[in-house]
A tleap script that builds the chain and sets N, CA, C and O, in Angstrom:
source leaprc.protein.ff14SB
mol = sequence {
  NMET ARG ARG ASP ARG THR ALA VAL LEU ALA
  ALA LEU SER THR THR LEU THR SER GLY ALA
  VAL GLU GLY ASN ALA THR ARG ILE LYS LEU
  LEU LYS ARG GLN MET TYR GLY ARG ALA LYS
  LEU ASP LEU LEU ARG ARG PRO ILE PHE LEU
  ALA CPRO
}
set mol.1.N position { -2.105 -15.319 -8.043 }
set mol.1.CA position { -3.471 -14.864 -7.821 }
set mol.1.C position { -4.165 -15.748 -6.784 }
set mol.1.O position { -4.998 -15.270 -6.014 }
set mol.2.N position { -3.826 -17.008 -6.768 }
set mol.2.CA position { -4.495 -17.893 -5.814 }
set mol.2.C position { -4.107 -17.561 -4.383 }
set mol.2.O position { -4.928 -17.682 -3.473 }
set mol.3.N position { -2.872 -17.145 -4.176 }
set mol.3.CA position { -2.454 -16.769 -2.821 }
set mol.3.C position { -3.160 -15.505 -2.360 }
set mol.3.O position { -3.445 -15.359 -1.172 }
set mol.4.N position { -3.445 -14.599 -3.266 }
set mol.4.CA position { -4.065 -13.317 -2.929 }
set mol.4.C position { -5.561 -13.310 -3.213 }
set mol.4.O position { -6.145 -12.244 -3.413 }
set mol.5.N position { -6.171 -14.446 -3.234 }
set mol.5.CA position { -7.603 -14.549 -3.567 }
set mol.5.C position { -8.463 -13.693 -2.642 }
set mol.5.O position { -9.359 -12.993 -3.113 }
set mol.6.N position { -8.209 -13.736 -1.349 }
set mol.6.CA position { -9.028 -12.949 -0.424 }
set mol.6.C position { -8.846 -11.446 -0.652 }
set mol.6.O position { -9.805 -10.682 -0.548 }
set mol.7.N position { -7.631 -11.027 -0.959 }
set mol.7.CA position { -7.403 -9.605 -1.217 }
set mol.7.C position { -8.084 -9.157 -2.496 }
set mol.7.O position { -8.642 -8.062 -2.554 }
set mol.8.N position { -8.043 -9.997 -3.520 }
set mol.8.CA position { -8.695 -9.656 -4.789 }
set mol.8.C position { -10.201 -9.589 -4.601 }
set mol.8.O position { -10.839 -8.663 -5.101 }
set mol.9.N position { -10.779 -10.540 -3.899 }
set mol.9.CA position { -12.224 -10.531 -3.652 }
set mol.9.C position { -12.630 -9.314 -2.822 }
set mol.9.O position { -13.670 -8.710 -3.082 }
set mol.10.N position { -11.832 -8.956 -1.842 }
set mol.10.CA position { -12.142 -7.783 -1.031 }
set mol.10.C position { -12.081 -6.506 -1.866 }
set mol.10.O position { -12.916 -5.616 -1.706 }
set mol.11.N position { -11.100 -6.417 -2.749 }
set mol.11.CA position { -10.969 -5.223 -3.594 }
set mol.11.C position { -12.133 -5.091 -4.561 }
set mol.11.O position { -12.581 -3.984 -4.858 }
set mol.12.N position { -12.618 -6.219 -5.048 }
set mol.12.CA position { -13.717 -6.177 -6.008 }
set mol.12.C position { -15.079 -5.973 -5.340 }
set mol.12.O position { -16.006 -5.467 -5.974 }
set mol.13.N position { -15.206 -6.351 -4.096 }
set mol.13.CA position { -16.511 -6.281 -3.443 }
set mol.13.C position { -16.713 -5.020 -2.608 }
set mol.13.O position { -17.843 -4.743 -2.204 }
set mol.14.N position { -15.678 -4.258 -2.336 }
set mol.14.CA position { -15.825 -3.055 -1.511 }
set mol.14.C position { -16.142 -1.834 -2.373 }
set mol.14.O position { -15.820 -1.792 -3.560 }
set mol.15.N position { -16.771 -0.855 -1.757 }
set mol.15.CA position { -17.116 0.376 -2.477 }
set mol.15.C position { -16.177 1.526 -2.123 }
set mol.15.O position { -16.321 2.630 -2.646 }
set mol.16.N position { -15.221 1.270 -1.239 }
set mol.16.CA position { -14.293 2.317 -0.828 }
set mol.16.C position { -13.248 2.545 -1.912 }
set mol.16.O position { -12.797 1.603 -2.563 }
set mol.17.N position { -12.870 3.803 -2.099 }
set mol.17.CA position { -11.838 4.137 -3.072 }
set mol.17.C position { -10.806 5.048 -2.421 }
set mol.17.O position { -11.041 5.599 -1.346 }
set mol.18.N position { -9.688 5.198 -3.068 }
set mol.18.CA position { -8.644 6.101 -2.577 }
set mol.18.C position { -8.576 7.355 -3.452 }
set mol.18.O position { -7.519 7.973 -3.577 }
set mol.19.N position { -9.672 7.715 -4.038 }
set mol.19.CA position { -9.707 8.859 -4.946 }
set mol.19.C position { -9.326 10.169 -4.293 }
set mol.19.O position { -8.603 10.971 -4.883 }
set mol.20.N position { -9.809 10.394 -3.073 }
set mol.20.CA position { -9.492 11.652 -2.385 }
set mol.20.C position { -8.006 11.743 -2.054 }
set mol.20.O position { -7.400 12.807 -2.188 }
set mol.21.N position { -7.433 10.652 -1.633 }
set mol.21.CA position { -6.007 10.636 -1.303 }
set mol.21.C position { -5.179 10.856 -2.560 }
set mol.21.O position { -4.223 11.631 -2.542 }
set mol.22.N position { -5.532 10.189 -3.644 }
set mol.22.CA position { -4.807 10.352 -4.908 }
set mol.22.C position { -4.920 11.775 -5.423 }
set mol.22.O position { -3.956 12.314 -5.966 }
set mol.23.N position { -6.076 12.386 -5.263 }
set mol.23.CA position { -6.256 13.770 -5.698 }
set mol.23.C position { -5.369 14.725 -4.933 }
set mol.23.O position { -4.779 15.635 -5.516 }
set mol.24.N position { -5.270 14.522 -3.617 }
set mol.24.CA position { -4.396 15.379 -2.807 }
set mol.24.C position { -2.934 15.178 -3.168 }
set mol.24.O position { -2.178 16.147 -3.239 }
set mol.25.N position { -2.530 13.951 -3.394 }
set mol.25.CA position { -1.139 13.679 -3.768 }
set mol.25.C position { -0.803 14.341 -5.099 }
set mol.25.O position { 0.282 14.902 -5.256 }
set mol.26.N position { -1.711 14.282 -6.044 }
set mol.26.CA position { -1.498 14.917 -7.350 }
set mol.26.C position { -1.391 16.424 -7.211 }
set mol.26.O position { -0.548 17.050 -7.854 }
set mol.27.N position { -2.239 17.013 -6.377 }
set mol.27.CA position { -2.219 18.463 -6.172 }
set mol.27.C position { -0.906 18.899 -5.524 }
set mol.27.O position { -0.334 19.918 -5.911 }
set mol.28.N position { -0.427 18.137 -4.545 }
set mol.28.CA position { 0.827 18.475 -3.875 }
set mol.28.C position { 1.998 18.368 -4.838 }
set mol.28.O position { 2.893 19.213 -4.823 }
set mol.29.N position { 2.001 17.342 -5.670 }
set mol.29.CA position { 3.075 17.196 -6.662 }
set mol.29.C position { 3.074 18.356 -7.645 }
set mol.29.O position { 4.137 18.837 -8.036 }
set mol.30.N position { 1.897 18.808 -8.046 }
set mol.30.CA position { 1.797 19.948 -8.956 }
set mol.30.C position { 2.358 21.205 -8.311 }
set mol.30.O position { 3.095 21.961 -8.945 }
set mol.31.N position { 2.006 21.428 -7.041 }
set mol.31.CA position { 2.541 22.599 -6.336 }
set mol.31.C position { 4.055 22.531 -6.222 }
set mol.31.O position { 4.736 23.543 -6.390 }
set mol.32.N position { 4.584 21.351 -5.938 }
set mol.32.CA position { 6.037 21.205 -5.827 }
set mol.32.C position { 6.722 21.512 -7.156 }
set mol.32.O position { 7.778 22.145 -7.176 }
set mol.33.N position { 6.132 21.070 -8.261 }
set mol.33.CA position { 6.714 21.346 -9.582 }
set mol.33.C position { 6.688 22.830 -9.899 }
set mol.33.O position { 7.649 23.374 -10.444 }
set mol.34.N position { 5.578 23.488 -9.555 }
set mol.34.CA position { 5.450 24.915 -9.854 }
set mol.34.C position { 6.434 25.753 -9.044 }
set mol.34.O position { 6.919 26.777 -9.525 }
set mol.35.N position { 6.731 25.327 -7.821 }
set mol.35.CA position { 7.568 26.117 -6.929 }
set mol.35.C position { 9.017 25.647 -6.932 }
set mol.35.O position { 9.811 26.129 -6.124 }
set mol.36.N position { 9.378 24.741 -7.797 }
set mol.36.CA position { 10.729 24.185 -7.804 }
set mol.36.C position { 11.771 25.281 -7.982 }
set mol.36.O position { 11.699 26.058 -8.934 }
set mol.37.N position { 12.723 25.348 -7.087 }
set mol.37.CA position { 13.807 26.308 -7.181 }
set mol.37.C position { 13.471 27.690 -6.674 }
set mol.37.O position { 14.362 28.529 -6.550 }
set mol.38.N position { 12.223 27.949 -6.379 }
set mol.38.CA position { 11.815 29.281 -5.946 }
set mol.38.C position { 11.478 29.355 -4.469 }
set mol.38.O position { 11.542 30.428 -3.870 }
set mol.39.N position { 11.123 28.233 -3.881 }
set mol.39.CA position { 10.644 28.286 -2.507 }
set mol.39.C position { 11.221 27.143 -1.694 }
set mol.39.O position { 11.519 26.065 -2.209 }
set mol.40.N position { 11.366 27.411 -0.431 }
set mol.40.CA position { 11.799 26.370 0.489 }
set mol.40.C position { 10.568 25.708 1.094 }
set mol.40.O position { 9.436 26.081 0.783 }
set mol.41.N position { 10.790 24.746 1.941 }
set mol.41.CA position { 9.700 23.956 2.488 }
set mol.41.C position { 8.693 24.792 3.266 }
set mol.41.O position { 7.498 24.497 3.229 }
set mol.42.N position { 9.147 25.831 3.971 }
set mol.42.CA position { 8.214 26.643 4.751 }
set mol.42.C position { 7.202 27.363 3.855 }
set mol.42.O position { 6.047 27.527 4.249 }
set mol.43.N position { 7.609 27.790 2.667 }
set mol.43.CA position { 6.665 28.432 1.747 }
set mol.43.C position { 5.790 27.413 1.030 }
set mol.43.O position { 4.680 27.737 0.608 }
set mol.44.N position { 6.267 26.216 0.893 }
set mol.44.CA position { 5.486 25.170 0.235 }
set mol.44.C position { 4.388 24.650 1.146 }
set mol.44.O position { 3.343 24.213 0.663 }
set mol.45.N position { 4.603 24.689 2.438 }
set mol.45.CA position { 3.599 24.194 3.386 }
set mol.45.C position { 2.323 25.027 3.362 }
set mol.45.O position { 1.225 24.490 3.509 }
set mol.46.N position { 2.462 26.310 3.180 }
set mol.46.CA position { 1.304 27.199 3.256 }
set mol.46.C position { 0.193 26.825 2.268 }
set mol.46.O position { -0.945 26.653 2.705 }
set mol.47.N position { 0.455 26.688 0.956 }
set mol.47.CA position { -0.639 26.329 0.046 }
set mol.47.C position { -1.138 24.908 0.255 }
set mol.47.O position { -2.291 24.609 -0.056 }
set mol.48.N position { -0.294 24.032 0.774 }
set mol.48.CA position { -0.729 22.652 0.983 }
set mol.48.C position { -1.718 22.587 2.148 }
set mol.48.O position { -2.752 21.929 2.043 }
set mol.49.N position { -1.412 23.260 3.249 }
set mol.49.CA position { -2.265 23.169 4.424 }
set mol.49.C position { -3.479 24.090 4.371 }
set mol.49.O position { -4.477 23.829 5.042 }
set mol.50.N position { -3.410 25.151 3.594 }
set mol.50.CA position { -4.532 26.085 3.532 }
set mol.50.C position { -5.576 25.712 2.501 }
set mol.50.O position { -6.702 26.207 2.557 }
set mol.51.N position { -5.228 24.854 1.566 }
set mol.51.CA position { -6.175 24.464 0.514 }
set mol.51.C position { -7.282 23.605 1.091 }
set mol.51.O position { -7.041 22.811 2.001 }
set mol.52.N position { -8.497 23.753 0.573 }
set mol.52.CA position { -9.624 22.945 1.092 }
set mol.52.C position { -9.534 21.493 0.705 }
set mol.52.O position { -10.405 20.702 1.068 }
savepdb mol mol.pdb
quit
């Protein structure tokens, strides 16, 4: 912890989060699970890129 003191202080003092990125990753994983065995990559791209 002492070596990473600056990183820990920066993480605790900033207001930025990775919530939006984590939400998109979760949504993509869900789509991949739903389409497993039924679709190839070209069909999987469509719902990923068209979603808001």
